[in-house]
N, C-alpha and C positions, 0 to 999 in steps of 0.2 A: 845706214845700217847700224844705229847706235842702240836703240832702246831694246829690242828683242835680241835673243842670242843669234849669232850669225849662223845661216843654215848649213854653213860647212862643218861645223861642229857635230851635228847629229849625222850627217853624212860620214865623216870621219870614224865616228864611234860605231857605225854599222859596216864599214868597209870589209872588214876581215870575215864578218859572217856572210858578206855577200860574194867572198872570192876574191876579194881586192885587197889582200893583206900588204901589198906594197905601196898602196896609196897613203901619203902621209899629210898630216896638218901641220901648217906652219902659222904660227901665231906670234905676233911681235907688237911692240908699241903699246903695251896694256890691252891688247885686244883690238886696237884700231886697224891692224893690218893681219888679215886671215887669207891664206891661200891653201888649196889642195895641190899636191904634186906627186909626181912618180918619176924616178931616176931613168927606168927603161920600159918604154921609151920615154925620153926627156920632154915630159908634158908638165905644165902647170896650168891649174884652173883659177880663174879669177871671177868673182861675181861681178856683172856689169855695173851695179850700183857702187861697188866699191871703187874709191879714188885711187889713181896711179900712184905709185910710190917708188923711190930710187931702190928699195930693197929688191924689186922684180930684176932690175938691171944687173944689180949686185950678185944676187944668188941665183937667178934664173937666166941670166944672158944666153945660154946655150941651150934652153929650153924652148919648146913651142908653147906659146900662150893660147889658151882656149878660153873665150869668154863665155858664161853661163849667164843667161838671164834670169829674170825674176821667175818666168813661167817654167823654166828649167828646173827651178828649185822649190816652187811653191806646193808641189803635191806629195812632199815628203821625201825622205832620204832614199827610199827604195827606188823610186823613179829617177831621181838625180844620180843614183849609182848605176842603174840600167843604163842611162845616157852616157855616163862616163865610161862604162864597160864597152859600149859601142863605139866611143871615141878612141879608147886605148886600142881596139881592134883595128879601127881606121887607120890610125896614125901608128901602128906597131912597127913599120919600117922607117920611120922618122929618125933622122940624125941630124944633128947640129951642122950648118954650114958657114957658120960664121968665124 
């Protein structure tokens, strides 16, 4: 996922307008690391094509990881946000058990 902008950038830019103002974008390592996350419930979203990174364990150890496929992200940010909204409802009661 190097040449084109990461699809999570567009998703994060549209999140507040979609009613997901608590959804945040985390970018590190000059853009090589991109994740979406929300503290309550503690979930973070990783694109399946993105490599694993120690940052996930360091910053999101108590969070539930949800992988989003290319199909989940290739129909535009609104479609991805709709899926994320559904997942946030599905995992609304999630609490870290580690």
